C-alpha positions as CSV (number, residue, x, y, z in Angstrom):
1,X,-10.4,3.8,70.6
2,X,-10.0,0.6,68.4
3,X,-12.6,0.1,65.5
4,X,-13.0,-3.1,64.0
5,X,-13.5,-3.1,60.2
6,X,-14.6,-6.4,58.2
7,X,-14.3,-6.3,54.4
8,X,-17.2,-8.8,54.1
9,X,-20.0,-8.4,52.6
10,X,-23.5,-10.1,53.8
11,X,-23.4,-11.9,50.8
12,X,-20.5,-13.1,50.9
13,X,-20.4,-14.2,54.9
14,X,-23.6,-16.0,54.1
15,X,-22.0,-17.9,51.0
16,X,-19.3,-18.9,53.6
17,X,-22.2,-20.1,56.1
18,X,-23.8,-21.9,53.6
19,X,-21.1,-23.9,51.9
20,X,-19.9,-24.7,55.5
21,X,-22.9,-26.2,56.7
22,X,-23.5,-27.9,53.5
23,X,-20.0,-29.6,54.2
24,X,-20.6,-30.4,57.7
25,X,-24.0,-31.9,57.1
26,X,-22.5,-34.2,54.1
27,X,-19.9,-35.2,56.5
28,X,-22.7,-36.1,59.0
29,X,-24.5,-37.8,56.3
30,X,-21.6,-40.4,55.7
31,X,-20.2,-40.7,58.9
32,X,-23.5,-41.8,60.4
33,X,-24.5,-44.2,57.6
34,X,-27.6,-42.0,56.6
35,X,-26.9,-42.3,52.7
36,X,-28.1,-45.2,52.6
37,X,-31.7,-44.2,53.5
38,X,-31.8,-40.8,51.7
39,X,-29.6,-40.8,48.8
40,X,-31.7,-38.3,46.9
41,X,-31.5,-36.1,49.8
42,X,-27.8,-36.5,49.7
43,X,-27.7,-36.2,46.3
44,X,-29.5,-32.7,46.7
45,X,-27.1,-31.3,49.0
46,X,-24.1,-32.7,47.1
47,X,-25.7,-30.7,43.9
48,X,-26.3,-27.3,45.9
49,X,-23.0,-27.4,47.6
50,X,-21.4,-27.8,43.7
51,X,-23.7,-25.2,42.2
52,X,-22.5,-22.7,45.3
53,X,-18.9,-24.0,44.5
54,X,-18.9,-23.6,40.5
55,X,-20.7,-20.2,40.6
56,X,-17.9,-18.7,43.2
57,X,-15.5,-20.1,41.0
58,X,-16.3,-19.6,37.5
59,X,-18.3,-16.4,37.9
60,X,-17.3,-13.9,35.3
61,X,-14.7,-16.6,34.0
62,X,-16.7,-18.2,31.2
63,X,-18.0,-16.6,28.0
64,X,-21.8,-15.9,28.7
65,X,-23.0,-18.8,26.5
66,X,-20.9,-21.5,27.9
67,X,-22.0,-20.1,31.5
68,X,-25.7,-20.5,30.6
69,X,-25.6,-23.9,29.0
70,X,-23.6,-25.1,32.5
71,X,-25.6,-23.4,34.9
72,X,-28.5,-24.3,33.4
73,X,-28.0,-27.7,32.8
74,X,-27.1,-28.7,36.4
75,X,-30.0,-26.4,37.7
76,X,-32.2,-29.1,35.6
77,X,-30.0,-31.8,37.2
78,X,-31.1,-30.3,40.7
79,X,-34.8,-29.7,39.9
80,X,-34.9,-33.6,38.9
81,X,-33.2,-34.9,42.1
82,X,-35.1,-32.2,44.1
83,X,-38.7,-33.9,42.9
84,X,-37.4,-36.9,43.9
85,X,-36.9,-36.3,47.7
86,X,-40.4,-35.7,48.6
87,X,-41.0,-39.2,47.4
88,X,-38.1,-40.4,49.0
89,X,-39.3,-39.0,52.5
90,X,-42.8,-40.3,52.0
91,X,-41.6,-43.8,51.3
92,X,-39.7,-44.0,54.4
93,X,-42.5,-42.4,56.6
94,X,-45.2,-44.0,55.3
95,X,-44.0,-47.5,54.6
96,X,-46.7,-49.3,56.2
97,X,-49.2,-47.4,54.4
98,X,-51.7,-49.5,51.9
99,X,-51.5,-49.2,48.2
100,X,-55.2,-47.7,48.1
101,X,-53.7,-44.8,50.6
102,X,-50.7,-44.3,48.4
103,X,-52.5,-43.9,45.6
104,X,-55.2,-41.5,46.9
105,X,-52.5,-39.4,48.7
106,X,-50.2,-39.3,45.8
107,X,-53.5,-38.1,43.7
108,X,-54.3,-35.4,46.2
109,X,-50.6,-34.2,46.7
110,X,-50.1,-33.7,43.0
111,X,-53.1,-32.2,41.8
112,X,-52.5,-29.4,44.5
113,X,-49.3,-29.2,43.4
114,X,-50.1,-28.7,39.9
115,X,-53.0,-26.4,40.1
116,X,-50.2,-24.0,42.2
117,X,-47.7,-24.5,39.9
118,X,-50.3,-23.4,36.6
119,X,-51.5,-20.3,38.6
120,X,-48.1,-19.4,40.1
121,X,-46.5,-16.2,38.3
122,X,-46.4,-15.4,34.6
123,X,-45.8,-18.2,32.0
124,X,-43.6,-17.4,29.1
125,X,-45.2,-17.0,25.5
126,X,-45.1,-20.2,23.4
127,X,-43.5,-18.4,20.4
128,X,-40.5,-18.0,22.4
129,X,-40.1,-21.6,22.1
130,X,-40.6,-22.1,18.3
131,X,-37.5,-23.0,16.5
132,X,-34.7,-25.2,17.0
133,X,-31.8,-23.0,18.1
134,X,-29.7,-23.3,21.0
135,X,-31.2,-20.2,22.7
136,X,-34.3,-22.2,22.5
137,X,-33.2,-24.8,24.2
138,X,-32.0,-22.8,26.9
139,X,-34.8,-21.0,27.4
140,X,-36.6,-24.4,27.8
141,X,-34.3,-25.5,30.5
142,X,-34.7,-22.1,32.2
143,X,-38.4,-22.4,32.5
144,X,-38.1,-26.4,33.7
145,X,-35.8,-25.0,36.3
146,X,-37.9,-22.1,37.6
147,X,-41.2,-23.9,37.6
148,X,-39.5,-27.0,38.9
149,X,-38.4,-24.9,42.1
150,X,-41.8,-23.9,42.8
151,X,-43.3,-27.3,42.1
152,X,-40.9,-29.1,44.4
153,X,-41.0,-26.6,47.0
154,X,-44.9,-27.0,47.3
155,X,-44.5,-30.6,47.2
156,X,-42.0,-30.3,50.1
157,X,-44.6,-28.5,52.2
158,X,-47.4,-30.9,51.1
159,X,-45.4,-34.0,52.4
160,X,-44.1,-32.4,55.6
161,X,-47.6,-31.5,56.4
162,X,-48.7,-35.1,55.4
163,X,-45.8,-36.5,57.9
164,X,-46.6,-34.3,60.8
165,X,-50.2,-35.3,60.8
166,X,-50.3,-38.9,59.9
167,X,-46.7,-40.1,60.1
168,X,-47.0,-41.2,63.6
169,X,-49.3,-43.9,62.2
170,X,-46.3,-45.5,60.2
171,X,-42.6,-44.6,60.4
172,X,-42.8,-40.9,60.4
173,X,-43.1,-40.2,64.3
174,X,-41.7,-37.2,66.0
175,X,-38.1,-37.0,65.9
176,X,-37.8,-39.5,63.0
177,X,-35.3,-38.9,60.2
178,X,-37.9,-38.4,57.5
179,X,-39.8,-36.1,59.6
180,X,-37.2,-33.5,60.8
181,X,-35.8,-33.7,56.9
182,X,-39.2,-32.7,55.9
183,X,-39.8,-30.2,58.1
184,X,-36.5,-28.2,57.2
185,X,-37.4,-28.8,53.5
186,X,-40.7,-27.0,54.1
187,X,-39.6,-24.3,55.9
188,X,-37.1,-23.4,53.1
189,X,-39.6,-23.9,50.5
190,X,-42.0,-21.8,52.6
191,X,-39.3,-19.0,52.8
192,X,-38.4,-19.2,48.8
193,X,-42.3,-19.2,48.1
194,X,-42.7,-16.2,50.3
195,X,-39.6,-14.4,48.6
196,X,-40.8,-15.1,45.1
197,X,-44.5,-13.6,45.8
198,X,-42.9,-10.7,47.6
199,X,-40.8,-9.7,44.9
200,X,-43.6,-10.4,42.3
201,X,-45.9,-7.9,44.1
202,X,-42.9,-5.5,44.4
203,X,-41.6,-5.8,40.5
204,X,-45.2,-5.6,39.5
205,X,-46.6,-2.6,41.1
206,X,-43.1,-0.6,41.1
207,X,-42.2,2.2,39.0
208,X,-38.9,3.6,38.7
209,X,-38.0,7.0,37.7
210,X,-34.2,7.6,38.8
211,X,-30.8,5.7,39.3
212,X,-31.4,6.3,43.2
213,X,-34.8,4.6,43.0
214,X,-33.2,1.7,41.0
215,X,-30.5,0.8,43.5
216,X,-32.9,0.9,46.3
217,X,-34.7,-1.3,44.4
218,X,-32.0,-3.7,43.9
219,X,-30.9,-3.3,47.7
220,X,-34.4,-4.4,48.5
221,X,-34.2,-7.7,46.3
222,X,-30.9,-8.4,47.9
223,X,-32.3,-8.4,51.3
224,X,-34.8,-10.4,50.4
225,X,-32.7,-12.9,48.9
226,X,-30.5,-12.7,51.8
227,X,-33.3,-13.3,54.1
228,X,-34.3,-16.7,52.0
229,X,-30.6,-17.8,52.4
230,X,-30.4,-17.4,56.2
231,X,-33.7,-19.4,56.6
232,X,-31.8,-22.2,54.5
233,X,-28.6,-22.1,56.6
234,X,-31.1,-22.7,59.6
235,X,-32.4,-25.6,57.6
236,X,-29.1,-26.8,57.2
237,X,-28.4,-26.5,61.2
238,X,-31.4,-28.1,61.5
239,X,-30.4,-31.4,59.6
240,X,-26.7,-31.7,61.1
241,X,-28.5,-31.7,64.4
242,X,-31.2,-34.2,63.8
243,X,-29.2,-36.7,61.5
244,X,-26.2,-36.5,63.9
245,X,-29.1,-38.1,66.6
246,X,-30.4,-41.3,66.0
247,X,-33.9,-42.1,65.9
248,X,-36.1,-43.2,68.8
249,X,-36.8,-46.7,68.7
250,X,-33.5,-47.6,66.3
251,X,-31.1,-50.1,67.5
252,X,-28.4,-47.8,68.1
253,X,-30.5,-45.6,70.4
254,X,-31.8,-48.5,72.1
255,X,-28.2,-49.6,72.9
256,X,-27.4,-46.4,74.4
257,X,-31.1,-46.3,76.5
258,X,-30.4,-49.6,77.9
259,X,-28.9,-49.8,81.1
260,X,-25.9,-51.8,82.2
261,X,-24.7,-53.6,85.4
262,X,-21.1,-52.7,86.5
263,X,-18.9,-55.8,86.2
264,X,-18.1,-55.3,90.3
265,X,-21.9,-55.3,91.0
266,X,-23.2,-58.0,93.2
267,X,-25.7,-60.5,91.6
268,X,-29.0,-60.7,92.6
269,X,-30.2,-63.3,95.3
270,X,-32.0,-65.9,93.4
271,X,-35.5,-67.2,95.0
272,X,-37.4,-70.5,94.6
């Protein structure tokens, strides 16, 4: 009997699937002319693919300090771009909203997100940021990237809920591109927050007594991260599908839905 043996780990398979899906999504964004409408979302996908590729190529090939500076700087840029994505989606989905509605909605979303950010997880002591050394700067950038990921995950969830509930009144109805992007982002954000919360609870209430327990502990962490990556791959496939399709009511979809009369068909009789 022939036995098949694959020399690929789960991490390698997920890396390949994620990177390939990101490249396909970028092709769809460029080929279907979606970049003009969603420049920040496109930049977010580009940076995610770049982080994935550079991390694979330069892992264990740079000095630790150089690698920290490079990856933390790129992560900070990714955080800034990610925070702009829900704003971009909200502007597209609620283009017809009044200034008063925009102000009230933005205030509610920001207050809820700020409250979650303040009470989410432990914050480092301010004494760790005293001084003017490079290490202090790197700690600050790391905290910005870490807390920023929590902030934009919750913002994505809030914006998705708002678009699903209220978007039909404006320009974010069902099957619209802003709504489909927001649903994918909120799903990925929920998975990220759930993994963070579960891992935080496990790490807080777990005591390791042996090497075997430590290995089981780390294997559990890897499985949680793999599950999070699977959800992100599903979100990428979701975006590829819906961004390839045209929105209902768009000129392209209207042209496809418009019936055409064959050239050889007889003209209807005229009546006086």
